[in-house]
C-alpha positions in Angstrom: 120.8 88.9 74.8 118.4 91.6 76.2 119.4 93.3 79.2 117.4 92.2 82.6 114.7 94.7 83.8 114.5 96.1 87.1 111.3 94.6 88.5 111.4 95.1 92.2 112.7 96.7 95.1 112.7 94.8 98.5 113.0 96.0 102.2 112.1 94.1 105.5 110.0 95.5 108.1 109.8 94.4 111.9 106.5 96.2 112.1 104.6 95.8 108.6 102.0 98.1 109.4 104.4 100.8 110.4 106.0 100.2 107.2 102.8 100.6 105.1 102.3 103.8 107.0 105.7 105.4 105.8 105.7 104.3 102.3 101.9 105.6 102.2 103.1 108.9 103.1 105.7 108.7 100.1 102.4 108.1 97.8 102.0 104.3 97.5 98.8 102.7 97.4 98.4 99.6 99.3 94.5 99.4 98.9 93.9 96.7 96.4 97.4 95.7 96.5 99.0 92.3 97.8 98.9 91.6 101.3 99.7 88.4 103.8 101.0 88.3 106.9 104.8 88.2 106.0 104.4 90.0 102.6 102.8 93.4 101.3 102.9 95.1 97.8 101.3 98.3 96.9 99.6 98.8 93.6 102.3 99.1 90.6 101.8 101.9 88.1 102.8 101.5 84.7 106.4 101.4 84.2 107.2 101.3 88.1 109.3 98.5 89.9 107.3 96.7 92.5 108.0 97.5 96.2 107.9 94.3 98.1 107.9 94.7 101.9 108.8 91.5 103.7 108.4 90.8 107.5 112.1 90.7 109.0 111.0 87.3 110.5 110.3 85.7 106.9 113.7 87.2 105.6 115.4 85.8 108.6 113.8 82.6 107.6 114.8 82.7 104.2 118.3 83.9 104.6 119.3 82.6 107.8 120.2 85.8 109.0 118.7 88.8 110.9 117.9 91.5 108.1 120.0 94.8 108.5 119.1 98.1 107.1 122.0 99.5 105.0 124.0 102.5 105.8 123.3 104.0 102.5 120.0 104.7 100.3 118.4 101.7 98.8 116.1 103.8 96.3 115.6 107.2 95.2 112.3 108.7 94.2 111.9 111.5 91.8 109.5 114.5 92.8 107.7 116.5 90.3 109.0 119.8 92.4 111.4 121.0 95.0 108.4 121.9 96.9 107.2 118.3 96.8 110.4 117.3 98.2 110.0 119.5 100.9 106.3 118.4 101.6 107.2 114.7 101.7 109.7 115.5 104.4 107.5 117.4 106.4 104.7 114.6 106.4 107.4 111.8 107.1 108.8 114.0 109.9 105.2 114.9 111.4 104.5 111.2 111.2 107.6 110.4 113.7 109.8 109.1 111.1 113.5 110.1 110.8 114.8 112.6 108.4 118.5 112.0 107.8 119.3 114.9 105.6 117.2 117.9 105.4 116.1 119.0 102.0 118.6 121.3 100.8 119.7 122.6 97.1 122.5 120.1 96.1 125.5 121.6 94.0 124.5 118.8 91.3 121.0 120.9 90.6 118.6 119.0 92.7 116.5 119.5 95.8 117.5 116.6 97.7 116.8 114.7 101.0 117.3 111.5 102.9 114.3 109.9 105.0 114.5 106.5 106.8 111.5 104.2 107.3 110.8 102.6 110.8 113.5 99.8 110.2 116.2 102.1 109.1 116.2 101.8 105.4 117.0 105.1 103.6 115.1 106.6 100.6 116.6 109.7 98.9 113.8 112.3 97.4 114.9 114.6 95.0 113.7 116.9 92.2 115.4 119.1 89.8 115.8 122.7 90.7 113.8 125.3 88.8 115.6 126.6 86.0 117.3 130.3 86.8 115.1 133.1 85.6 116.5 134.8 82.8 116.6 138.4 82.4 
């Protein structure tokens, strides 16, 4: 039996417009994606899982409970370079979103940071550290 494939990551949002603003700062393109009053999805590039943003009201209606953002990261985004991690974090901070862990050079060999969207969902941004120069 083949293994299931990760197809989508879902978050909920009290303010979908603010959620779109945050995820646009991370490079998601909503122009031409799916959009309704209670659900939006940016355009998906080949090989990527879908990002689904549902209104908190819709999720409460479907599940019977108010959605709560987790206290850990829900997904991590690979950046091309350590500088790109820093650039994304700077844009996110300048737009008024929370930076939970400022970029740092983690002992496991990555430039690493954690940011939060307007509803508190945590996203890790990371990139491999540049290889050490050889003499």
